[in-house]
C-alpha positions in Angstrom: 0.0 0.0 0.0 1.1 3.6 -0.4 2.7 5.2 2.6 0.6 7.7 4.5 1.7 11.3 3.9 2.9 13.1 6.9 1.2 16.3 8.0 3.7 19.2 8.1 4.7 20.5 11.5 3.5 24.0 12.4 3.5 26.6 15.1 0.6 29.0 15.3 -0.6 31.7 17.7 -4.4 32.2 17.8 -7.2 33.9 19.7 -9.1 30.7 19.9 -12.2 32.3 21.4 -13.1 35.6 23.0 -16.4 36.3 24.7 -17.5 39.7 25.7 -20.0 39.4 28.6 -22.3 42.2 29.8 -24.5 41.6 32.8 -27.0 44.0 34.5 -28.9 43.4 37.7 -32.1 45.4 36.9 -33.8 44.8 40.3 -34.2 42.1 42.9 -35.9 39.7 40.4 -34.9 40.8 37.0 -31.4 40.7 35.3 -30.0 41.0 31.8 -27.1 39.4 30.0 -25.4 39.7 26.6 -22.6 37.5 25.2 -20.7 38.5 22.1 -18.5 35.7 20.7 -15.4 36.0 18.4 -13.7 32.8 17.4 -10.5 31.7 15.6 -8.7 35.0 15.2 -11.5 36.8 13.4 -10.6 38.7 10.3 -13.3 39.9 7.9 -10.7 40.9 5.4 -9.0 37.5 5.3 -12.4 35.7 5.8 -11.4 33.5 8.7 -12.9 33.1 12.1 -16.4 34.1 13.1 -18.4 36.7 15.1 -21.9 36.2 16.6 -24.4 37.5 19.1 -24.4 34.3 21.2 -26.7 35.3 24.0 -29.0 38.2 24.8 -31.6 37.5 27.4 -33.6 38.8 30.4 -34.0 36.6 33.5 -36.8 36.5 36.0 -35.7 35.0 39.3 -38.4 33.8 41.6 -36.0 31.8 43.7 -34.2 28.5 43.4 -37.4 26.7 42.5 -38.3 28.9 39.5 -36.3 31.0 37.0 -37.3 32.1 33.5 -35.0 33.3 30.7 -36.3 35.0 27.5 -34.4 36.3 24.5 -31.5 34.5 22.9 -30.0 31.9 25.2 -27.9 28.7 25.4 -30.3 26.0 26.5 -29.7 23.5 29.3 -28.5 20.2 27.7 -26.3 17.8 29.7 -23.6 19.3 31.8 -21.3 21.6 29.7 -23.6 23.2 27.2 -24.6 26.3 29.2 -21.0 27.0 30.4 -19.0 26.0 27.3 -18.0 29.7 26.7 -17.0 30.3 30.3 -13.5 29.2 29.6 -12.0 30.3 33.0 -14.4 27.8 34.6 -13.2 25.0 32.4 -9.8 23.2 32.7 -9.5 22.7 28.9 -8.0 24.7 26.1 -9.5 22.3 23.6 -12.8 21.2 24.9 -14.8 18.0 24.3 -15.8 17.8 20.6 -19.4 18.8 21.0 -18.4 22.1 22.6 -15.2 23.0 20.7 -15.1 25.8 18.1 -11.7 24.7 16.8 -13.2 21.6 15.1 -16.2 23.4 13.5 -14.4 23.3 10.1 -14.8 19.5 9.8 -17.4 18.6 12.5 -20.8 20.2 12.7 -21.0 20.6 16.5 -24.4 22.2 16.3 -25.8 18.8 15.4 -24.6 17.3 18.7 -26.0 19.8 21.1 -28.7 22.5 20.7 -27.0 25.9 20.4 -29.8 28.5 21.0 -33.3 28.7 22.4 -35.7 31.6 23.0 -37.5 30.8 26.3 -36.4 28.5 29.1 -38.0 27.7 32.4 -35.8 26.0 35.0 -35.1 25.5 38.7 -34.2 23.3 41.6 -36.6 21.6 44.0 -35.6 20.2 47.3 -36.6 16.5 48.0 -36.2 14.0 50.9 -32.8 12.7 52.0 -31.0 15.9 50.9 -31.7 15.1 47.2 -32.1 18.1 44.8 -34.1 17.8 41.7 -33.1 19.9 38.7 -35.5 20.6 35.8 -35.3 22.7 32.6 -37.6 23.1 29.6 -37.2 25.3 26.6 -38.4 26.3 23.2 -36.7 28.1 20.4 -36.5 28.7 16.7 -35.7 25.9 14.3 -32.5 26.7 12.5 -33.5 24.6 9.5 -36.1 27.1 8.6 -34.3 30.3 9.5 -34.3 32.6 6.5 -31.1 34.2 5.4 -32.5 37.0 3.4 -35.5 39.2 4.2 -38.8 38.5 2.4 -42.0 40.6 2.2 -43.4 39.6 5.5 -40.3 38.5 7.6 -36.9 40.0 8.3 -33.8 37.9 7.9 -33.0 35.6 10.8 -36.7 34.7 11.3 -38.1 31.2 11.6 -40.4 30.9 8.6 -42.5 28.0 9.9 -44.4 26.8 12.9 -41.8 24.1 13.6 -39.8 24.8 16.7 -36.9 23.4 18.8 -38.2 21.8 22.0 -36.1 20.3 24.8 -35.2 19.9 28.4 -33.3 18.2 31.1 -34.2 16.5 34.4 -31.5 15.6 36.9 -30.7 14.9 40.6 -28.0 15.9 42.9 -27.0 14.3 46.2 -23.7 14.9 47.9 -20.9 14.4 45.3 -23.3 12.9 42.7 -24.9 14.8 39.8 -26.7 13.0 37.0 -29.2 14.0 34.4 -31.0 13.1 31.2 -31.6 15.6 28.4 -33.7 15.5 25.3 -34.4 17.8 22.4 -36.3 17.7 19.1 -36.0 19.9 16.0 -35.6 19.7 12.2 -32.3 19.7 10.2 -31.7 20.8 6.7 -28.7 18.8 5.4 -28.0 21.3 2.6 -27.4 24.0 5.2 -25.1 22.0 7.5 -21.6 23.3 6.6 -20.0 19.8 6.6 -22.4 18.6 3.9 -20.8 20.3 0.9 -22.7 18.1 -1.6 -26.3 18.9 -2.8 -28.8 17.3 -0.3 -31.6 19.6 -1.3 -33.6 16.7 -2.7 -33.9 15.2 0.8 -35.4 18.3 2.4 -35.6 18.8 6.1 -35.5 15.9 8.5 -36.8 15.4 12.1 -33.9 15.3 14.5 -33.9 14.1 18.1 -31.1 14.2 20.7 -30.8 12.1 23.8 -28.2 13.0 26.3 -26.9 11.6 29.6 -24.5 13.3 32.0 -22.8 12.0 35.2 -20.5 13.8 37.6 -18.8 12.9 40.9 -17.2 15.8 42.7 -15.0 15.2 45.9 -12.7 17.6 47.7 -9.8 18.0 45.3 -10.9 15.3 42.8 -13.7 14.9 40.2 -15.0 12.7 37.4 -17.4 14.0 34.8 -18.8 12.4 31.7 -21.4 13.0 29.0 -22.9 11.0 26.2 -25.2 12.3 23.3 -27.0 10.2 20.7 -28.4 12.0 17.7 -31.2 10.4 15.7 -32.6 11.4 12.3 -36.0 10.2 11.1 -36.3 9.5 7.3 -39.4 8.4 5.4 -39.0 5.7 2.9 -39.1 8.2 0.1 -36.4 10.5 1.6 -34.2 7.5 2.5 -34.3 6.4 -1.2 -33.4 9.9 -2.3 -30.6 10.1 0.1 -29.2 6.7 -1.1 -29.3 8.1 -4.7 -27.3 11.1 -3.7 -24.7 9.2 -1.6 -24.1 6.8 -4.5 -22.6 9.7 -6.5 -20.4 11.0 -3.7 -18.0 8.6 -2.1 -17.4 11.0 0.8 -20.8 10.4 2.4 -22.9 7.6 3.7 -26.7 7.3 4.2 -26.4 6.6 8.0 -26.9 10.1 9.6 -27.1 9.1 13.2 -24.3 10.2 15.6 -22.8 9.4 18.9 -20.7 11.7 21.1 -19.1 11.2 24.5 -16.4 12.3 26.8 -14.9 11.3 30.2 -12.7 13.6 32.3 -10.8 12.7 35.5 -9.3 15.8 37.2 -7.6 16.8 40.5 -6.6 19.9 42.3 -3.0 20.2 43.3 -2.8 22.5 46.3 -4.8 25.7 46.2 -3.9 26.9 42.7 -2.7 24.1 40.4 -4.8 21.5 38.7 -4.4 18.5 36.3 -6.7 16.3 34.3 -7.0 13.5 31.7 -9.8 13.5 29.1 -11.0 11.2 26.4 -13.6 12.5 23.9 -15.0 10.8 20.8 -17.5 11.2 18.0 -19.0 8.5 15.8 -20.5 10.0 12.7 -21.2 7.6 9.9 -22.5 10.3 7.5 -19.0 10.8 6.1 -15.9 8.6 5.6 -13.7 10.8 7.9 -15.5 9.8 11.0 -17.6 6.8 10.0 -15.6 4.5 12.4 -15.2 7.2 15.0 -12.9 10.2 15.8 -11.2 10.3 19.2 -9.3 12.8 21.3 -6.9 11.8 24.1 -5.7 14.6 26.2 -3.8 15.4 29.4 -3.5 18.9 30.7 -3.2 21.2 33.7 -2.7 24.7 34.8 -2.5 27.4 37.4 -5.3 29.6 38.7 -3.8 32.9 39.5 -7.2 34.1 40.8 -10.8 33.8 39.9 -10.3 35.8 36.7 -7.0 34.5 35.3 -6.1 30.9 34.5 -2.9 29.7 32.7 -3.4 26.4 30.9 -1.3 23.8 29.0 -2.8 20.8 27.2 -1.4 17.8 25.2 -3.9 16.6 22.6 -3.7 13.5 20.4 -6.5 13.1 17.9 -7.1 10.1 15.7 -9.7 8.8 13.3 -10.5 5.2 13.9 -10.8 4.7 10.2 -7.6 2.9 9.1 -7.4 4.0 5.5 -7.3 7.8 5.9 -3.9 9.5 5.3 -4.7 12.3 7.6 -5.9 10.2 10.5 -3.6 11.2 13.4 -2.4 14.5 14.9 -0.6 15.6 18.0 -0.9 19.1 19.4 0.7 20.9 22.3 -1.5 23.8 23.4 -0.6 26.6 25.7 -3.3 29.1 26.6 -4.6 31.8 28.9 -8.2 32.2 30.0 -9.1 35.7 31.2 -12.4 36.7 32.7 -12.8 40.5 32.9 
């Protein structure tokens, strides 16, 4: 067989992600929040990176048992989704795949976890034996039907149908244990998912469901956390036949659209300021040949918390596709970073 070409070594500096947070406590029960996100060394002139209004919401706080957010918000799904942009709170430089902006060029992370909702009701209820019950339910626009250009009756960025994103999470906490189950349902337009560069317009929009599970154990100076997400697409017989016709003309894609994601992290605090962890994350995505047998990330890292606002981090990352015939199947990266919360 032909030898596998080697990927050239490189050294790069990058502003991986910058979030500008603005918070206002309006009164005792109402507050407001805005999150502006810039990723991958944004340059409009050179056409790399991205900029987005990630969150803009008002919250009504009735107490621990009832809170309501309305506006543009990141919905509760599993453990990391709502804090994925709070990088000083996370030990990672490169986060688990479903929450990492660096992999968005070859992995559609929005498929794995819902990115935005419009209204969320959530809270925590006390139960017997010191058990706490967490709940969240939300609704939002369906991105498959968001129009990109204004029409006579709707501005750009509007959902043009009655179809909506619905989802939620229920979970329990007791002592060091935290676990939960999350679900969501929306519709996906394959032709508008960036990874699908071929023409899937003949398939149309497909119902998509996500099922998530998260489990965390937190002890003094030591923790274990994990998540798993399964993504299901529903195809009618007619649409499946059409998808098979399209796939036959493009060897890069398969007709199995379902996906599986997971990660496990084991971490420890070393003294008052230092920390270390090991993490494994994977995605199984059979819709394309790059990740049809899985794509894994093995990582060890650590850092120094100078204070609540400044964290120095270092991370060694080894990524590999589990498909044996790919010439670009393995990569090792050494990442050094700084998370600042101002």
